[in-house]
C-alpha positions as CSV (number, residue, x, y, z in Angstrom):
1,M,-167.4,-20.8,-59.8
2,A,-167.3,-24.7,-59.8
3,K,-170.5,-24.8,-57.8
4,Q,-172.2,-22.6,-60.3
5,A,-171.1,-24.8,-63.2
6,V,-172.3,-27.9,-61.5
7,F,-175.6,-26.3,-60.6
8,A,-176.0,-25.1,-64.3
9,I,-175.2,-28.7,-65.5
10,V,-177.7,-30.2,-63.1
11,I,-180.4,-27.7,-64.1
12,F,-179.7,-28.4,-67.8
13,L,-179.9,-32.2,-67.3
14,V,-183.2,-31.9,-65.3
15,S,-184.6,-29.7,-68.0
16,V,-183.6,-32.1,-70.8
17,F,-185.1,-35.0,-68.8
18,F,-188.5,-33.2,-68.3
19,F,-188.6,-32.0,-71.9
20,S,-188.0,-35.5,-73.3
21,Q,-190.6,-36.9,-71.0
22,S,-193.1,-34.2,-72.1
23,N,-192.3,-35.0,-75.8
24,A,-192.7,-38.7,-75.2
25,R,-196.1,-38.1,-73.6
26,S,-197.2,-35.9,-76.5
27,A,-196.0,-38.5,-79.0
28,N,-197.9,-41.3,-77.1
29,N,-201.1,-39.2,-77.1
30,M,-200.7,-38.3,-80.8
31,S,-200.6,-42.1,-81.3
32,L,-203.7,-42.5,-79.1
33,I,-205.5,-39.8,-81.0
34,E,-204.7,-41.4,-84.3
35,S,-205.7,-44.9,-83.2
36,V,-209.0,-43.7,-81.7
37,C,-209.8,-41.6,-84.8
38,K,-209.2,-44.5,-87.1
39,K,-212.3,-46.1,-85.4
40,T,-214.5,-43.1,-86.2
41,F,-216.8,-42.0,-88.9
42,D,-214.4,-39.3,-90.1
43,Y,-210.7,-39.8,-89.3
44,N,-209.6,-36.4,-90.6
45,L,-212.3,-34.4,-88.8
46,C,-211.6,-36.4,-85.6
47,V,-207.8,-35.7,-85.8
48,S,-208.1,-32.1,-86.7
49,S,-210.7,-31.4,-83.9
50,L,-208.6,-33.2,-81.3
51,K,-205.2,-31.8,-82.4
52,S,-206.6,-28.3,-82.2
53,N,-207.1,-28.7,-78.4
54,P,-204.0,-28.9,-76.3
55,R,-205.8,-31.0,-73.7
56,S,-205.9,-33.8,-76.2
57,F,-202.2,-34.5,-75.8
58,N,-202.5,-35.2,-72.1
59,T,-205.6,-37.4,-71.7
60,D,-207.2,-40.8,-72.2
61,V,-210.1,-41.9,-74.5
62,K,-212.7,-40.6,-72.1
63,G,-211.0,-37.2,-72.2
64,L,-211.0,-37.3,-76.0
65,A,-214.7,-37.9,-75.9
66,R,-215.1,-35.0,-73.6
67,I,-213.1,-32.7,-75.8
68,M,-215.3,-33.7,-78.8
69,M,-218.3,-32.7,-76.8
70,D,-216.7,-29.3,-76.1
71,V,-216.1,-28.9,-79.8
72,I,-219.9,-29.6,-80.4
73,L,-220.9,-27.1,-77.8
74,S,-218.6,-24.4,-79.3
75,K,-220.1,-25.0,-82.8
76,V,-223.7,-24.5,-81.6
77,D,-223.4,-20.8,-80.8
78,G,-221.9,-20.2,-84.2
79,I,-224.7,-22.2,-85.9
80,L,-227.4,-20.2,-84.0
81,G,-225.7,-17.0,-85.1
82,V,-225.8,-18.2,-88.8
83,I,-229.5,-19.0,-88.4
84,R,-230.1,-15.5,-87.1
85,Q,-228.2,-14.0,-90.0
86,L,-230.2,-16.1,-92.5
87,V,-233.5,-15.0,-90.9
88,K,-232.4,-11.3,-91.4
89,K,-231.7,-12.0,-95.1
90,T,-234.9,-13.6,-96.2
91,S,-238.5,-12.6,-96.6
92,D,-239.7,-16.0,-97.8
93,P,-242.3,-17.2,-95.2
94,R,-241.4,-20.9,-95.8
95,M,-237.7,-20.2,-95.3
96,L,-238.5,-18.2,-92.1
97,E,-240.7,-21.0,-90.8
98,C,-237.9,-23.5,-91.3
99,L,-235.2,-21.3,-89.8
100,N,-237.1,-19.9,-86.9
101,N,-239.5,-22.6,-85.9
102,V,-237.5,-25.7,-86.7
103,C,-233.7,-25.1,-87.1
104,Y,-233.2,-22.5,-84.4
105,I,-235.4,-24.5,-81.9
106,E,-233.6,-27.8,-82.7
107,Y,-230.1,-26.4,-82.4
108,D,-231.0,-24.4,-79.3
109,L,-231.8,-27.8,-77.6
110,S,-228.4,-29.3,-78.5
111,P,-226.3,-27.7,-75.6
112,D,-228.6,-29.3,-73.0
113,N,-228.3,-32.7,-74.6
114,I,-224.5,-32.3,-74.8
115,K,-224.3,-31.2,-71.2
116,Y,-226.2,-34.3,-70.1
117,A,-223.9,-36.4,-72.2
118,I,-220.9,-34.8,-70.4
119,E,-222.5,-35.7,-67.0
120,Y,-223.1,-39.2,-68.2
121,L,-219.6,-39.5,-69.5
122,Q,-218.1,-38.4,-66.3
123,S,-220.1,-40.9,-64.3
124,N,-219.1,-43.7,-66.8
125,S,-222.7,-44.1,-68.0
126,F,-221.6,-44.5,-71.6
127,R,-224.9,-45.8,-73.0
128,E,-226.7,-42.7,-71.7
129,A,-223.9,-40.4,-73.0
130,L,-224.3,-42.0,-76.4
131,T,-228.0,-41.4,-76.3
132,S,-227.6,-37.8,-75.3
133,V,-225.2,-37.1,-78.1
134,D,-227.6,-38.8,-80.5
135,D,-230.4,-36.5,-79.2
136,A,-228.2,-33.5,-79.9
137,Y,-227.8,-34.3,-83.6
138,V,-231.3,-35.5,-84.4
139,G,-232.1,-31.8,-84.6
140,E,-229.9,-31.3,-87.6
141,D,-231.8,-33.9,-89.5
142,V,-235.1,-32.3,-88.5
143,C,-233.8,-29.0,-89.6
144,E,-232.6,-30.3,-93.0
145,N,-235.8,-32.2,-93.6
146,S,-238.0,-29.1,-92.9
147,F,-236.7,-27.5,-96.1
148,A,-237.4,-30.5,-98.1
149,D,-240.9,-30.7,-96.6
150,V,-241.8,-27.3,-98.0
151,K,-239.8,-27.9,-101.2
152,I,-237.1,-25.2,-100.9
153,K,-233.3,-25.5,-101.0
154,S,-231.8,-25.6,-97.6
155,P,-229.2,-23.0,-96.8
156,M,-228.2,-25.2,-93.8
157,T,-227.0,-28.3,-95.6
158,A,-223.2,-27.9,-95.2
159,I,-223.7,-26.8,-91.6
160,N,-226.0,-29.6,-90.8
161,N,-223.7,-32.2,-92.4
162,H,-220.7,-30.9,-90.4
163,F,-222.6,-30.9,-87.1
164,A,-223.8,-34.4,-87.8
165,A,-220.2,-35.5,-88.6
166,L,-218.9,-34.1,-85.3
167,C,-221.7,-35.8,-83.4
168,K,-221.0,-39.1,-85.1
169,V,-217.3,-38.9,-84.4
170,T,-218.1,-38.2,-80.8
171,E,-220.5,-41.2,-80.6
172,D,-217.8,-43.4,-82.1
173,I,-215.3,-42.4,-79.4
174,I,-217.9,-43.1,-76.7
175,T,-218.6,-46.5,-78.3
176,I,-214.9,-47.4,-77.8
177,L,-215.5,-46.7,-74.1
178,Y,-218.8,-48.6,-74.0
179,K,-217.4,-51.9,-75.5
């Protein structure tokens, strides 16, 4: 019986130790997330994007940049789906031109740019990673301007702005690594 009690106490103490170490690591990474996000274009977007991914609590600045790139990649599929839905709902040839021949094409290129950025990030080629993220979000500007060019209201403004903000936050994190 005494051996079982000692064993239970040892297991309890080991568990408490590992739990406290895990909490300390999470607190340190929350501090890292907050300090990194303070240096970005949009603190709240940065923090909420990173906190929503459990990997953020166990990584470094380079890992945070990678997580933001994954966030961008996950958004593109949804954006392409929205564009397809907007195409189905309109018969305006100018709107169709903008959606199909500009926005869809531009957003469809973004994943390749982000995948290149990930490769560059992993090889510590931060300048090239920055350029690739920049290339990914140039498309949102082209998309938005296409509506202005034909003098119609863009149904993509909020989406384009959000995508641009995600890209800018990601660029800001990469810039921390670059300096």
